[in-house]
C-alpha atoms as a printed R data frame, in Angstrom:
   type eleno elety resid chain resno       x       y       z
1  ATOM     1    CA   MET     A     1 116.183 135.311 109.118
2  ATOM     2    CA   ILE     A     2 115.906 131.525 109.536
3  ATOM     3    CA   VAL     A     3 119.392 131.356 111.073
4  ATOM     4    CA   GLN     A     4 118.460 134.049 113.594
5  ATOM     5    CA   LEU     A     5 115.257 132.212 114.571
6  ATOM     6    CA   MET     A     6 117.183 128.951 115.012
7  ATOM     7    CA   SER     A     7 119.717 130.775 117.141
8  ATOM     8    CA   LEU     A     8 117.042 132.338 119.344
9  ATOM     9    CA   LEU     A     9 115.178 129.043 119.777
10 ATOM    10    CA   GLY     A    10 118.389 127.142 120.556
11 ATOM    11    CA   THR     A    11 119.447 129.742 123.101
12 ATOM    12    CA   THR     A    12 115.996 129.661 124.705
13 ATOM    13    CA   LEU     A    13 116.136 125.866 125.046
14 ATOM    14    CA   VAL     A    14 119.621 125.848 126.595
15 ATOM    15    CA   LEU     A    15 118.748 128.661 129.004
16 ATOM    16    CA   SER     A    16 115.507 126.892 129.940
17 ATOM    17    CA   ALA     A    17 117.540 123.804 130.878
18 ATOM    18    CA   TYR     A    18 119.869 125.944 132.993
19 ATOM    19    CA   PHE     A    19 116.905 127.642 134.676
20 ATOM    20    CA   ALA     A    20 115.306 124.265 135.429
21 ATOM    21    CA   VAL     A    21 118.454 123.094 137.205
22 ATOM    22    CA   ALA     A    22 119.335 126.340 138.959
23 ATOM    23    CA   TYR     A    23 115.911 127.469 140.130
24 ATOM    24    CA   THR     A    24 113.469 124.553 140.168
25 ATOM    25    CA   GLY     A    25 115.694 121.877 141.666
26 ATOM    26    CA   LYS     A    26 115.611 119.571 138.636
27 ATOM    27    CA   LYS     A    27 118.667 117.367 138.296
28 ATOM    28    CA   ALA     A    28 120.866 117.992 135.279
29 ATOM    29    CA   THR     A    29 120.524 114.330 134.294
30 ATOM    30    CA   THR     A    30 116.734 114.300 133.983
31 ATOM    31    CA   PRO     A    31 115.417 113.581 130.486
32 ATOM    32    CA   LEU     A    32 113.754 117.000 130.204
33 ATOM    33    CA   VAL     A    33 116.921 118.936 131.003
34 ATOM    34    CA   THR     A    34 119.004 116.696 128.754
35 ATOM    35    CA   TYR     A    35 116.589 117.058 125.828
36 ATOM    36    CA   LEU     A    36 116.472 120.834 126.228
37 ATOM    37    CA   ASN     A    37 120.274 121.024 126.293
38 ATOM    38    CA   VAL     A    38 120.848 118.675 123.370
39 ATOM    39    CA   LEU     A    39 118.106 120.090 121.131
40 ATOM    40    CA   GLY     A    40 119.134 123.653 121.902
41 ATOM    41    CA   SER     A    41 122.767 122.845 121.177
42 ATOM    42    CA   ILE     A    42 121.865 121.143 117.895
43 ATOM    43    CA   LEU     A    43 120.063 124.287 116.774
44 ATOM    44    CA   LEU     A    44 122.989 126.440 117.867
45 ATOM    45    CA   LEU     A    45 125.396 124.074 116.106
46 ATOM    46    CA   LEU     A    46 123.459 124.450 112.858
47 ATOM    47    CA   THR     A    47 123.594 128.210 113.286
48 ATOM    48    CA   ALA     A    48 127.344 128.099 113.927
49 ATOM    49    CA   CYS     A    49 127.867 125.932 110.829
50 ATOM    50    CA   ALA     A    50 125.849 128.355 108.696
51 ATOM    51    CA   LEU     A    51 128.082 131.193 109.862
52 ATOM    52    CA   PHE     A    52 131.241 129.020 109.983
53 ATOM    53    CA   ASN     A    53 132.045 130.010 113.552
54 ATOM    54    CA   VAL     A    54 134.594 127.348 114.536
55 ATOM    55    CA   GLY     A    55 134.727 128.168 118.254
56 ATOM    56    CA   PHE     A    56 130.954 128.063 118.525
57 ATOM    57    CA   ILE     A    57 130.880 124.785 116.559
58 ATOM    58    CA   PHE     A    58 133.358 123.228 118.998
59 ATOM    59    CA   LEU     A    59 131.428 124.498 122.026
60 ATOM    60    CA   ASN     A    60 128.133 123.053 120.825
61 ATOM    61    CA   VAL     A    61 129.577 119.696 119.774
62 ATOM    62    CA   ALA     A    62 131.076 119.415 123.276
63 ATOM    63    CA   TRP     A    63 127.786 120.491 124.889
64 ATOM    64    CA   ILE     A    64 125.841 117.888 122.908
65 ATOM    65    CA   GLY     A    65 128.358 115.207 123.903
66 ATOM    66    CA   ILE     A    66 128.189 116.133 127.574
67 ATOM    67    CA   GLY     A    67 124.386 116.104 127.471
68 ATOM    68    CA   ILE     A    68 124.256 112.668 125.882
69 ATOM    69    CA   LEU     A    69 126.844 111.244 128.298
70 ATOM    70    CA   SER     A    70 125.020 112.608 131.357
71 ATOM    71    CA   TYR     A    71 121.730 111.137 130.129
72 ATOM    72    CA   ARG     A    72 123.342 107.739 129.493
73 ATOM    73    CA   LYS     A    73 124.948 107.830 132.933
74 ATOM    74    CA   ALA     A    74 121.585 108.579 134.558
75 ATOM    75    CA   ARG     A    75 119.933 105.696 132.689
76 ATOM    76    CA   ASN     A    76 122.583 103.273 133.955
77 ATOM    77    CA   VAL     A    77 121.860 103.982 137.640
78 ATOM    78    CA   ARG     A    78 120.189 101.046 139.388
79 ATOM    79    CA   PRO     A    79 116.733 101.628 140.972
80 ATOM    80    CA   ASP     A    80 118.025 100.805 144.464
81 ATOM    81    CA   GLU     A    81 120.682 103.518 144.113
82 ATOM    82    CA   ILE     A    82 117.983 106.041 143.144
83 ATOM    83    CA   ALA     A    83 115.874 105.059 146.176
84 ATOM    84    CA   ARG     A    84 118.880 105.496 148.483
85 ATOM    85    CA   ALA     A    85 119.732 108.885 146.967
86 ATOM    86    CA   ASN     A    86 116.145 110.114 147.380
87 ATOM    87    CA   GLY     A    87 116.072 109.016 150.996
């Protein structure tokens, strides 16, 4: 039961991040989207480990890594570059 709840919550977080980018115009590198993706993937990773689903483990480790890298990249952008990009 706990594994199923973790799976549902993780899926909800990852889909919420996707929805935020696809339908509200949020950038994928914003802290909110990154946190939703990383936290959701951590929950899904724990679920995959509990069920020993190797493909799902690999997918979520990669997803967590991509989320962290995109957040770090966004934090390294200079303020003048942000101002230029926003017009």
